C-alpha positions in Angstrom: 61.3 -3.5 4.1 58.2 -1.4 3.2 54.9 -3.1 3.9 52.1 -3.2 1.4 49.2 -1.0 2.4 46.7 -2.9 4.4 43.1 -3.3 3.2 40.2 -5.4 4.4 39.5 -8.2 4.4 43.0 -9.6 5.1 44.6 -12.9 6.2 47.9 -13.4 7.8 50.1 -16.2 6.4 53.6 -16.7 7.8 55.4 -13.3 8.2 53.6 -11.4 5.5 50.0 -10.0 5.4 48.4 -10.7 2.0 45.3 -8.7 1.1 42.6 -9.0 -1.5 43.7 -5.7 -3.0 45.1 -6.7 -6.5 47.3 -3.6 -6.7 48.8 -4.2 -3.3 49.3 -7.9 -4.1 51.3 -6.9 -7.2 53.3 -4.4 -5.2 54.1 -7.1 -2.7 55.3 -9.4 -5.4 57.5 -6.7 -6.9 58.8 -5.7 -3.5 60.0 -9.2 -2.7 61.3 -9.8 -6.2 63.3 -6.5 -6.1 64.8 -7.6 -2.8 65.7 -10.9 -4.3 67.3 -9.3 -7.4 69.3 -6.8 -5.3 70.8 -9.7 -3.5 72.2 -11.2 -6.7 75.7 -10.3 -8.2 75.6 -7.2 -10.4 76.0 -9.2 -13.6 72.8 -11.2 -12.8 70.7 -8.1 -12.0 68.4 -6.6 -14.6 65.8 -3.8 -14.7 62.2 -4.7 -15.0 60.0 -2.6 -17.2 56.5 -1.8 -15.8 53.7 -3.9 -17.3 52.1 -2.4 -20.5 49.9 -5.0 -22.0 48.3 -8.3 -20.9 51.2 -10.5 -21.7 53.5 -8.4 -19.6 51.0 -8.7 -16.8 51.3 -12.4 -17.2 55.1 -12.1 -17.2 54.8 -10.9 -13.6 54.7 -14.6 -12.9 58.5 -14.5 -13.2 58.6 -12.1 -10.2 56.2 -14.4 -8.4 58.4 -17.4 -8.9 61.5 -15.6 -7.9 59.8 -14.3 -4.8 58.4 -17.7 -3.9 61.6 -19.5 -4.3 63.6 -16.9 -2.4 61.2 -16.3 0.5 62.8 -17.1 3.9 59.9 -19.4 4.8 60.6 -21.6 1.8 64.4 -21.7 2.4 63.7 -22.5 6.0 61.3 -25.3 5.0 64.3 -27.4 3.9 66.9 -26.2 6.3 68.6 -29.0 8.4 66.9 -27.7 11.5 63.4 -27.7 9.9 63.9 -31.2 8.5 65.1 -32.4 11.9 61.9 -31.1 13.5 59.8 -32.7 10.8 61.5 -36.0 11.3 60.9 -35.8 15.1 57.2 -35.1 14.3 57.1 -38.3 12.3 59.0 -40.4 14.8 56.5 -39.4 17.5 53.5 -40.5 15.3 52.7 -37.2 13.7 51.1 -36.6 10.3 53.5 -35.0 7.8 50.6 -33.1 6.2 50.4 -31.1 9.5 53.8 -29.7 8.5 53.2 -29.1 4.8 49.6 -27.9 4.8 50.5 -24.4 5.9 53.1 -24.0 3.2 50.7 -25.4 0.6 47.9 -23.0 1.7 50.3 -20.0 1.3 51.2 -21.1 -2.2 47.5 -21.7 -3.1 46.7 -18.2 -1.8 49.5 -16.7 -3.9 48.4 -18.4 -7.1 44.7 -18.0 -6.6 45.2 -14.2 -6.0 47.4 -14.0 -9.1 44.7 -15.8 -11.2 42.1 -13.3 -9.9 44.2 -10.4 -11.0 45.0 -12.0 -14.4 41.4 -12.9 -15.2 40.2 -9.5 -14.1 42.6 -7.7 -16.5 42.0 -10.2 -19.3 38.2 -9.8 -19.0 38.6 -6.0 -19.1 40.8 -6.1 -22.2 39.2 -9.0 -24.2 35.6 -9.2 -23.0 33.8 -12.5 -22.9 36.4 -14.2 -25.1 39.1 -13.6 -22.5 40.0 -17.3 -22.0 40.6 -17.8 -25.7 42.5 -14.5 -26.2 44.7 -15.0 -23.2 45.5 -18.5 -24.3 46.4 -17.2 -27.8 48.7 -14.6 -26.2 50.5 -17.3 -24.1 51.0 -19.4 -27.2 52.4 -16.5 -29.1 54.8 -15.7 -26.3 56.4 -19.2 -26.5 57.7 -18.7 -22.9 58.9 -21.8 -21.1 58.6 -20.4 -17.6 57.0 -23.1 -15.5 54.3 -20.9 -14.1 53.3 -19.8 -17.6 53.2 -23.4 -18.8 51.0 -24.1 -15.9 48.7 -21.2 -16.8 48.3 -22.6 -20.3 46.7 -25.8 -19.0 44.9 -24.1 -16.2 43.1 -21.9 -18.8 41.7 -25.2 -20.2 40.5 -26.2 -16.7 43.1 -29.1 -16.7 46.2 -30.3 -15.0 49.3 -31.4 -17.0 48.5 -35.0 -16.4 44.9 -34.7 -17.7 46.1 -32.7 -20.6 48.4 -35.6 -21.6 45.7 -38.2 -21.0 43.4 -36.3 -23.4 46.1 -36.6 -26.0 46.2 -32.9 -26.5 49.4 -31.3 -27.9 50.7 -27.9 -26.9 51.9 -27.4 -30.5 48.4 -28.1 -31.9 46.9 -24.6 -31.3 43.9 -25.4 -33.6 43.2 -28.6 -31.6 43.4 -26.7 -28.3 41.0 -24.0 -29.6 38.6 -26.7 -30.7 38.8 -28.2 -27.3 38.1 -24.9 -25.5 35.1 -24.1 -27.8 33.7 -27.6 -27.2 34.0 -27.3 -23.4 32.6 -23.8 -23.4 29.6 -25.0 -25.4 29.2 -27.9 -22.9 29.2 -25.5 -20.0 26.6 -23.4 -21.7 24.5 -26.4 -22.5 24.6 -27.7 -19.0 23.8 -24.3 -17.6 20.7 -24.1 -19.8 19.5 -27.6 -18.7 20.1 -27.1 -15.0 18.3 -24.1 -13.6 18.5 -23.4 -9.9 15.2 -22.4 -8.2 17.0 -19.8 -6.1 18.3 -18.0 -9.1 21.7 -18.0 -11.0 24.8 -17.0 -9.0 27.8 -15.6 -10.9 31.2 -14.1 -10.0 32.0 -10.4 -10.1 35.7 -9.5 -10.1 36.4 -6.2 -8.4 39.7 -4.3 -8.1 39.6 -2.5 -4.7 42.1 0.1 -5.8 40.4 1.2 -9.0 36.9 0.1 -8.1 36.8 -1.6 -11.6 34.3 -4.4 -11.7 34.2 -7.2 -14.3 31.0 -9.2 -14.2 31.4 -12.8 -15.4 28.4 -14.6 -16.8 27.5 -18.1 -15.6 29.7 -19.9 -18.2 32.7 -17.6 -17.5 32.2 -18.1 -13.7 32.2 -21.8 -14.0 35.2 -21.7 -16.3 37.1 -19.6 -13.8 36.3 -22.0 -11.0 37.6 -24.8 -13.1 40.9 -22.9 -13.5 41.1 -22.4 -9.8 40.5 -26.1 -9.3 43.2 -27.1 -11.8 45.7 -24.8 -10.1 44.9 -26.3 -6.7 45.4 -29.8 -8.0 48.7 -28.8 -9.6 50.0 -27.2 -6.4 48.9 -30.1 -4.1 50.3 -32.7 -6.5 53.8 -31.1 -6.7 53.7 -30.7 -2.9 53.5 -34.4 -2.4 56.3 -35.0 -4.8 58.6 -32.4 -3.3 57.9 -32.4 0.5 56.8 -36.0 0.8 59.8 -37.6 -0.9 62.3 -35.3 0.9 60.8 -36.2 4.3 60.8 -39.9 3.4 64.5 -39.9 2.7 65.3 -37.8 5.8 63.3 -40.1 8.0 64.9 -43.3 6.7 68.5 -42.0 6.9 68.3 -40.3 10.3 66.4 -43.3 11.7 69.1 -45.8 10.7 71.8 -43.4 11.9 70.0 -43.0 15.2 70.2 -46.8 15.7 73.9 -46.6 15.3 74.2 -47.8 11.6 76.5 -46.0 9.2 75.8 -45.1 5.5 77.7 -47.3 3.0 79.0 -49.5 5.9 75.9 -51.0 7.5 73.2 -49.6 5.3 72.7 -48.2 1.8 70.2 -45.9 0.2 68.4 -45.8 -3.2 68.9 -49.4 -4.2 68.3 -50.6 -7.8 66.7 -53.9 -8.8 68.8 -57.1 -8.8 68.5 -60.8 -9.5 66.7 -61.5 -6.2 64.3 -58.6 -6.2 63.3 -57.1 -9.5 62.2 -53.8 -8.0 64.0 -50.7 -6.7 64.0 -50.0 -2.9 64.7 -47.0 -0.8 67.4 -48.7 1.3 69.1 -51.9 2.4 70.5 -52.9 5.8 73.3 -55.5 6.4 72.2 -58.6 8.3 73.9 -61.7 9.5 72.9 -63.5 6.3 73.2 -60.7 3.8 70.9 -57.7 3.4 67.3 -56.8 3.8 65.4 -54.1 1.9 63.5 -51.1 3.3 60.9 -49.1 1.4 59.1 -46.0 2.8 56.0 -44.1 1.5 54.1 -41.5 3.4 50.9 -43.0 2.1 47.6 -42.5 3.8 44.4 -44.5 4.0 43.1 -43.4 0.6 45.8 -45.2 -1.5 46.1 -48.7 -0.2 47.2 -50.4 -3.4 50.7 -48.7 -3.1 51.7 -50.4 0.3 50.8 -53.8 -1.2 53.0 -53.1 -4.2 55.9 -52.1 -1.8 55.6 -55.5 -0.1 56.9 -57.2 -3.3 59.8 -54.8 -3.5 61.4 -55.7 -0.2 61.2 -59.5 0.0 61.4 -61.7 3.0 62.3 -59.9 6.4 62.1 -56.6 4.6 60.5 -53.5 6.1 57.7 -51.3 4.6 57.1 -48.0 6.3 53.8 -46.2 5.6 51.9 -43.3 7.1 48.8 -45.2 7.9 46.7 -48.2 6.8 42.9 -48.2 6.5 40.8 -50.2 8.9 39.7 -52.6 6.1 43.2 -52.9 4.6 44.5 -56.4 3.8 48.1 -55.2 3.7 49.0 -56.6 7.2 47.7 -60.1 6.3 49.6 -60.1 3.0 52.7 -58.9 4.8 52.5 -61.7 7.4 52.2 -64.2 4.6 55.3 -62.8 2.8 57.3 -62.4 6.1 57.5 -58.6 5.6 57.4 -56.1 8.5 54.9 -53.2 8.0 55.5 -50.2 10.2 52.8 -47.5 10.5 54.0 -44.0 11.5 50.7 -42.3 12.5 49.9 -42.5 16.3 52.9 -44.6 16.9 56.6 -44.6 17.8 57.7 -46.2 14.6 61.4 -46.4 15.4 60.7 -48.8 18.3 59.1 -51.2 15.9 61.9 -50.9 13.4 64.5 -51.5 16.2 62.7 -54.6 17.5 62.6 -56.1 13.9 66.2 -55.3 13.1 67.8 -56.1 16.4 67.9 -60.0 16.1 68.9 -60.1 12.4 71.5 -57.3 11.8 75.2 -58.0 11.9 76.1 -54.8 13.9 74.7 -54.3 17.4 72.2 -51.4 17.3 71.1 -48.9 19.9 67.5 -48.6 21.1 65.6 -45.5 20.1 64.2 -43.1 22.7 60.8 -44.0 24.1 59.6 -40.4 24.6 59.7 -37.3 22.5 62.4 -35.7 24.6 64.6 -38.7 24.3 64.2 -38.9 20.5 64.9 -35.2 20.2 68.2 -35.6 22.1 69.2 -38.5 19.8 68.3 -36.5 16.6 70.0 -33.3 17.9 73.4 -35.0 18.1 73.2 -36.2 14.4 75.1 -34.2 11.8 73.3 -31.5 9.9 74.5 -33.2 6.7 72.1 -36.1 7.4 69.2 -33.6 7.2 70.5 -31.7 4.2 68.3 -33.0 1.5 68.1 -30.2 -1.0 
């Protein structure tokens, strides 16, 4: 495959070198998109016309999405072997964010670079009103492609959740225009009131290939930074939902299989509420006196109210698995009072704790987990790929 021409500065992510050159970046998107399209059946292939106006430039997002979703690195991120390695990382006390951060940074780099290109082009065509005009173009297009729907809220400096919380409606174009004008006025007002002694710093957007420079004023610069911030929050939020949940399910299932339990015989997954416990749970394990519930959440120190909520879901003798508890957390005291076992993953061998808790109460005799990384790896390697297939 033909490589994009290298320019400086450059950063290497995964197997591809991305550059700050907007033209090369677009070429790289098209290159991977074309490779993806050529792999499809003939009846699914279509020719792509070159971009002519700004909305067609925005439509390049389709190519970006196809490229991202078809990249080998993304496919590999959820292959059985990759999930198996991620589970081993967790079972030996690792932080799952160590695994996902690289993928997240790559995605942030792609979207931020795309926004740089879009705003540069919009500023060149529309002048200082680029944000309002670009938003109007997107509204006219009525395109439901996810990345373009994202762009519509990013142009407001918002995420989808904040957009909903502000009671804005995507159909109310007049209301959105009023919101944009009010926020731009606010930026202008704050800029006038807050003067920096070292002078005002603004952003210049330069296309390395054409040497075209678009100079943003202070309000435009601040608005653009808010767009970048909104895009970052969107990517990181979806990352937790996608990667975190998948790893949680894989950890729980492979862990119980590793102990010798079998799905739908000795344990069950995705349990709904019932008469005894009016909450859903991630799993149940058969015991000598019935079943106990297990709930898992890769929750860090910054969100301690969630583990306490999970304690109520599992009931007596249940298990709550979390990433890590804060030093001042009262979760362990509450768990002891409710007779719930809390297992922390970070800096721990969590399967040993789960085994010790289950061993005296389960109906079926279970096998002890490995006490070293090598032992755990051998136990995970013999499990079926189907257990780690969580697409």
